[in-house]
Backbone as CSV, one residue per row, in Angstrom:
resi,resn,N_x,N_y,N_z,CA_x,CA_y,CA_z,C_x,C_y,C_z
1,UNK,8.534,15.321,29.158,9.931,14.662,29.453,10.035,13.639,30.472
2,UNK,10.230,12.500,30.182,10.192,11.402,31.344,11.927,11.568,32.179
3,UNK,11.864,11.021,33.024,13.409,11.293,34.079,14.537,10.701,33.329
4,UNK,14.226,9.613,32.318,15.329,9.108,31.742,15.439,10.229,30.366
5,UNK,14.814,10.677,30.151,15.698,11.571,29.140,14.188,11.399,27.780
6,UNK,13.449,10.610,27.840,13.021,10.062,27.120,11.421,10.330,26.943
7,UNK,10.782,11.273,25.620,9.489,11.688,25.782,8.623,10.310,25.667
8,UNK,7.590,10.811,26.417,6.433,9.766,26.425,5.062,10.505,25.776
9,UNK,4.332,9.456,25.242,2.867,9.667,24.390,2.067,9.056,25.317
10,UNK,0.910,9.519,25.388,-0.283,8.998,26.282,-1.053,8.635,25.144
11,UNK,-1.464,7.332,25.636,-2.790,6.799,24.554,-4.084,7.559,24.243
12,UNK,-4.503,7.294,23.354,-5.590,8.372,22.845,-6.884,7.634,22.812
13,UNK,-8.228,8.375,23.158,-9.792,7.653,23.096,-10.007,7.540,21.803
14,UNK,-10.130,6.314,21.321,-10.757,5.979,19.818,-12.374,5.225,19.784
15,UNK,-13.099,5.164,19.023,-14.283,4.757,18.859,-14.384,3.346,18.188
16,UNK,-13.347,2.634,18.793,-13.324,1.304,18.047,-12.887,0.041,19.314
17,UNK,-13.413,-0.966,19.430,-13.305,-1.872,20.409,-11.930,-2.632,20.498
18,UNK,-10.868,-1.902,21.436,-9.360,-2.877,21.320,-9.680,-3.844,22.373
19,UNK,-8.898,-4.913,22.065,-8.512,-6.190,23.196,-7.867,-5.051,24.189
20,UNK,-7.963,-5.939,25.416,-7.337,-5.653,27.064,-6.004,-5.662,26.772
21,UNK,-5.222,-4.648,27.272,-3.819,-4.530,26.936,-3.809,-3.866,25.917
22,UNK,-4.624,-2.804,25.173,-3.781,-2.538,23.546,-4.713,-1.310,23.714
23,UNK,-3.720,-0.127,23.733,-4.499,1.363,23.572,-3.490,1.764,22.456
24,UNK,-4.545,2.736,21.675,-4.346,3.741,20.549,-3.605,4.362,20.905
25,UNK,-2.612,5.013,19.997,-1.561,6.234,20.279,-1.622,7.119,19.113
26,UNK,-2.314,6.987,17.717,-2.589,7.458,16.800,-3.667,6.838,16.216
27,UNK,-4.788,8.250,15.335,-5.517,7.923,14.573,-5.339,8.890,13.405
28,UNK,-5.227,8.196,12.319,-5.127,9.590,11.047,-6.108,8.746,10.014
29,UNK,-6.881,9.994,9.391,-7.465,9.362,7.893,-6.322,9.287,7.045
30,UNK,-6.263,8.212,6.484,-5.376,8.093,5.562,-6.031,7.532,4.347
31,UNK,-5.192,7.020,3.191,-5.551,6.576,1.574,-4.563,5.197,1.687
32,UNK,-4.905,4.024,0.983,-4.346,3.029,1.230,-4.056,2.868,-0.219
33,UNK,-2.795,2.439,-0.370,-2.116,2.256,-1.697,-1.288,0.622,-1.453
34,UNK,-1.599,0.051,-2.565,-0.963,-1.065,-2.982,-0.416,-1.124,-4.565
35,UNK,0.833,-1.653,-4.377,1.358,-2.305,-5.634,0.702,-3.240,-6.297
36,UNK,0.296,-3.003,-7.475,-0.516,-3.915,-8.191,0.048,-4.262,-9.622
37,UNK,0.518,-5.467,-10.457,1.044,-5.298,-11.540,0.180,-5.281,-12.587
38,UNK,0.479,-4.328,-13.777,-0.621,-4.219,-14.724,-0.187,-4.469,-15.889
39,UNK,-0.552,-5.587,-16.680,-0.224,-5.980,-18.293,-0.500,-5.223,-19.228
40,UNK,-0.170,-4.382,-20.082,-0.481,-4.009,-21.297,-0.190,-4.354,-22.711
41,UNK,-1.372,-4.456,-23.536,-0.835,-4.898,-24.807,-0.595,-3.664,-25.687
42,UNK,0.618,-4.186,-26.047,1.184,-3.039,-27.336,0.978,-3.637,-28.661
43,UNK,0.032,-2.414,-29.692,0.224,-3.241,-31.078,-0.628,-1.973,-31.617
44,UNK,0.202,-2.108,-32.984,-0.242,-1.233,-33.964,-1.608,-1.324,-35.142
45,UNK,-2.351,-0.553,-35.281,-3.893,-1.119,-36.399,-3.427,-0.061,-36.674
46,UNK,-3.037,-0.027,-38.477,-3.592,1.020,-38.985,-3.830,0.039,-40.598
47,UNK,-3.475,0.768,-41.677,-4.468,0.399,-42.707,-3.901,-1.125,-42.995
48,UNK,-5.000,-1.655,-43.464,-4.306,-3.478,-43.238,-4.200,-3.849,-45.421
49,UNK,-3.887,-4.397,-45.695,-3.686,-5.251,-47.017,-3.912,-6.754,-46.754
50,UNK,-4.421,-7.225,-47.834,-4.711,-8.689,-47.592,-4.356,-9.132,-49.500
51,UNK,-3.441,-9.658,-49.520,-2.825,-10.462,-50.550,-3.120,-11.740,-50.924
52,UNK,-3.711,-12.342,-51.806,-4.232,-13.727,-51.882,-2.808,-14.370,-52.883
53,UNK,-2.334,-15.190,-52.180,-0.936,-16.112,-52.591,-1.559,-17.352,-53.693
54,UNK,-2.171,-18.359,-52.896,-2.567,-19.391,-53.539,-4.142,-19.639,-52.770
55,UNK,-4.690,-20.542,-53.492,-6.114,-20.414,-53.293,-6.322,-21.077,-51.895
56,UNK,-6.721,-20.414,-51.149,-7.029,-20.651,-49.333,-5.691,-19.881,-48.362
57,UNK,-5.070,-19.412,-49.289,-3.677,-18.696,-48.509,-3.469,-17.376,-48.858
58,UNK,-3.435,-16.630,-48.046,-3.564,-15.240,-48.307,-2.705,-14.448,-47.076
59,UNK,-1.838,-13.595,-47.511,-1.020,-12.934,-46.599,-1.774,-11.649,-46.287
60,UNK,-2.080,-10.998,-45.117,-2.363,-9.923,-44.537,-1.047,-9.502,-43.768
61,UNK,-1.131,-8.249,-44.170,-0.152,-6.802,-43.697,-0.734,-5.739,-43.343
62,UNK,-0.044,-5.027,-42.228,-0.858,-3.920,-41.675,-0.979,-3.700,-40.179
63,UNK,-1.282,-4.652,-39.605,-1.139,-4.782,-37.988,-0.250,-5.213,-37.476
64,UNK,0.684,-4.937,-36.632,1.553,-5.345,-36.140,1.774,-5.270,-34.433
65,UNK,2.119,-6.536,-34.101,1.679,-6.800,-32.401,2.960,-6.762,-31.644
66,UNK,3.136,-5.879,-31.152,4.325,-5.426,-30.289,4.548,-6.299,-28.941
67,UNK,3.868,-6.963,-28.619,4.063,-7.823,-27.072,2.879,-7.107,-26.587
68,UNK,3.831,-7.736,-24.921,3.074,-7.047,-24.043,4.102,-5.879,-23.099
69,UNK,3.341,-5.099,-22.534,4.574,-4.847,-21.379,4.018,-4.742,-20.047
70,UNK,4.623,-5.416,-18.929,4.282,-5.206,-17.571,4.973,-4.687,-16.328
71,UNK,4.609,-3.405,-15.836,4.630,-2.833,-14.842,4.048,-2.762,-13.741
72,UNK,4.698,-2.481,-12.721,4.223,-2.638,-11.276,3.638,-1.100,-10.957
73,UNK,2.396,-0.519,-10.895,2.033,0.328,-10.406,1.413,0.437,-8.933
74,UNK,1.579,1.842,-8.635,0.572,2.148,-7.176,-0.387,2.441,-7.736
75,UNK,-1.621,1.494,-6.947,-2.973,1.765,-6.846,-4.055,2.094,-5.690
76,UNK,-4.651,2.804,-5.536,-5.460,3.384,-4.509,-6.315,2.103,-4.259
77,UNK,-6.371,1.363,-3.004,-7.126,0.594,-2.853,-8.578,1.087,-1.800
78,UNK,-8.020,1.961,-0.823,-9.806,2.278,0.081,-8.980,3.596,0.908
79,UNK,-9.587,4.219,1.078,-10.036,5.567,2.405,-10.355,5.211,3.619
80,UNK,-9.963,5.506,4.510,-10.266,5.497,6.025,-9.574,5.836,7.206
81,UNK,-9.495,5.340,7.768,-8.584,5.662,9.268,-7.787,4.681,9.894
82,UNK,-6.407,5.071,9.940,-5.337,4.053,10.773,-5.585,3.995,12.084
83,UNK,-5.095,3.129,12.963,-5.253,3.272,14.404,-3.765,2.804,14.503
84,UNK,-2.574,3.433,15.069,-1.192,2.729,15.693,-1.607,2.470,16.868
85,UNK,-1.635,1.358,17.062,-1.598,0.602,19.206,-0.474,0.232,18.974
86,UNK,-0.235,-0.149,20.289,1.199,-0.552,20.893,1.024,-2.125,20.305
87,UNK,0.270,-2.482,19.816,0.137,-4.201,19.256,0.196,-4.148,17.728
88,UNK,-0.615,-3.372,17.040,-0.507,-3.665,15.732,-0.900,-2.284,15.201
89,UNK,-0.921,-2.158,13.453,-1.754,-1.065,12.913,-3.094,-1.686,12.129
90,UNK,-3.588,-0.954,12.691,-5.323,-1.197,12.083,-6.021,-0.216,11.388
91,UNK,-5.980,-0.614,10.154,-6.709,0.050,9.110,-8.505,-0.354,8.800
92,UNK,-9.139,0.563,9.086,-10.504,0.048,8.670,-11.237,1.720,8.044
93,UNK,-11.448,0.718,6.369,-12.014,1.766,5.573,-13.065,1.453,4.815
94,UNK,-13.057,1.862,3.840,-14.574,2.158,3.483,-15.403,0.550,2.417
95,UNK,-13.895,0.078,2.049,-14.324,-1.412,1.251,-13.554,-2.444,2.119
96,UNK,-12.555,-2.420,3.013,-11.841,-3.477,3.489,-11.316,-2.832,5.032
97,UNK,-10.844,-3.472,5.658,-10.032,-3.809,6.701,-8.791,-4.363,7.024
98,UNK,-7.793,-3.743,7.618,-6.692,-4.546,7.693,-5.822,-4.569,9.192
99,UNK,-5.466,-5.638,9.366,-4.524,-5.814,10.936,-3.346,-6.148,10.658
100,UNK,-2.401,-5.233,11.085,-1.079,-5.342,10.510,-0.308,-5.310,12.013
101,UNK,0.067,-6.902,12.201,0.832,-6.813,13.739,2.691,-6.958,13.813
102,UNK,2.789,-6.086,14.842,4.165,-5.577,14.237,5.490,-6.558,13.877
103,UNK,4.952,-7.805,14.452,6.055,-8.901,14.587,5.871,-9.480,12.883
104,UNK,4.911,-8.895,11.958,5.123,-9.431,10.740,5.302,-8.236,9.745
105,UNK,6.133,-6.871,10.432,6.513,-6.180,10.103,8.007,-6.188,9.670
106,UNK,8.458,-5.555,8.499,9.882,-5.869,8.291,10.853,-4.717,8.254
107,UNK,10.003,-3.443,7.589,10.629,-2.476,7.799,9.662,-1.463,7.468
108,UNK,9.720,-0.115,7.770,8.793,0.951,7.520,9.586,2.153,7.081
109,UNK,9.186,2.580,6.061,9.528,3.557,5.205,8.866,4.984,5.575
110,UNK,9.055,5.909,6.119,8.365,7.313,6.235,9.053,7.909,5.585
111,UNK,7.869,8.229,4.694,8.033,9.276,3.382,7.346,10.637,3.541
112,UNK,7.678,11.709,2.695,6.907,12.889,2.820,5.485,12.787,2.947
113,UNK,4.886,12.095,2.273,3.502,11.383,2.122,2.542,10.549,2.734
114,UNK,3.325,9.943,3.803,2.683,8.750,4.696,4.022,7.289,4.919
115,UNK,3.227,6.166,5.068,3.979,5.244,5.861,4.245,3.960,4.872
116,UNK,4.930,3.370,4.308,5.434,2.368,3.346,5.554,1.657,4.616
117,UNK,4.777,0.176,4.602,4.951,-0.628,5.566,5.354,-2.210,5.086
118,UNK,6.800,-2.529,4.871,7.260,-3.563,4.323,7.596,-4.909,5.021
119,UNK,6.322,-5.838,4.433,6.032,-7.144,5.509,6.815,-8.310,5.179
120,UNK,6.782,-9.504,6.172,7.202,-10.575,5.736,6.762,-11.319,4.502
121,UNK,5.533,-11.068,4.513,4.919,-11.877,3.345,3.674,-10.708,3.066
122,UNK,2.862,-11.083,1.918,1.700,-10.639,1.286,2.410,-9.175,0.799
123,UNK,1.008,-8.500,0.307,1.856,-7.019,-0.409,2.054,-5.796,0.954
124,UNK,2.798,-5.097,0.150,3.301,-4.123,0.977,2.594,-2.551,1.248
125,UNK,2.194,-2.056,1.846,0.766,-1.491,2.638,1.522,0.265,2.145
126,UNK,1.172,1.543,1.319,1.394,2.303,1.649,0.041,3.077,1.916
127,UNK,0.414,3.552,3.284,-0.860,4.667,3.822,-0.381,6.161,3.541
128,UNK,-1.329,7.038,2.896,-0.787,8.333,2.227,-1.706,9.504,3.428
129,UNK,-1.059,9.947,4.199,-1.550,11.253,4.831,-0.086,11.913,4.753
130,UNK,-0.693,13.382,5.361,0.249,14.753,5.026,0.528,14.911,6.601
131,UNK,-0.665,14.715,7.259,-0.703,15.029,9.160,0.370,14.371,10.031
132,UNK,1.073,14.891,10.555,2.098,13.831,11.865,2.730,12.939,11.607
133,UNK,3.250,12.745,10.076,3.888,11.842,9.140,5.127,11.594,10.111
134,UNK,6.094,12.418,10.354,7.252,11.810,11.417,6.749,11.382,12.688
135,UNK,5.962,12.187,13.391,5.243,11.427,14.293,4.719,10.025,14.641
136,UNK,3.990,9.788,13.373,3.493,8.264,13.274,4.512,7.545,13.047
137,UNK,5.533,7.852,11.982,6.318,6.909,12.015,7.396,6.604,13.115
138,UNK,7.788,7.514,13.857,8.485,7.356,15.153,7.625,6.340,16.022
139,UNK,6.222,6.535,16.111,6.096,6.096,17.038,5.527,4.060,16.380
140,UNK,5.266,3.872,15.443,5.269,3.044,14.748,6.872,2.066,15.122
141,UNK,8.008,2.568,14.770,9.336,2.192,14.699,9.419,1.524,16.127
142,UNK,8.814,2.562,17.091,9.179,2.237,18.275,8.666,0.802,18.672
143,UNK,7.673,0.697,18.626,6.425,-0.377,18.875,7.435,-1.439,17.721
144,UNK,7.653,-1.543,16.941,8.187,-2.601,16.172,9.813,-3.244,17.030
145,UNK,10.331,-1.916,17.410,11.684,-2.207,18.434,11.265,-3.091,19.543
146,UNK,10.172,-2.837,19.931,9.609,-3.388,20.704,9.393,-4.874,20.750
147,UNK,8.885,-5.358,20.383,8.708,-6.734,19.640,9.510,-7.720,19.595
């Protein structure tokens, strides 16, 4: 405990190169999820019937197109390491890397299964993990309040 009643946390050593004056405080293995819009076509394909009305004109019955249904689903995008530094969140995955600076974060939702980062532009990011979720969330919220 520091003299002012606040807890302090020390930086940890990581195996990535960080710029001068940037320090890492948390490194966690996470799964990255993003919201994706999925459109599904809804139709019925059953027995069909074709009735000839006039030469060249016929009536076909049996297939019913019910339209399209669009929904937003959470989709796993990648697995990798999430680094929480004093300047940003850095995700290094097997498929892609992401850097989210705290000044672009509007809010952080700390869930039982990870953190959801709500940004001012682009897709929101959900980092799923179970270890040290509350501590990681508090550290991120602290650095956001410092920007």
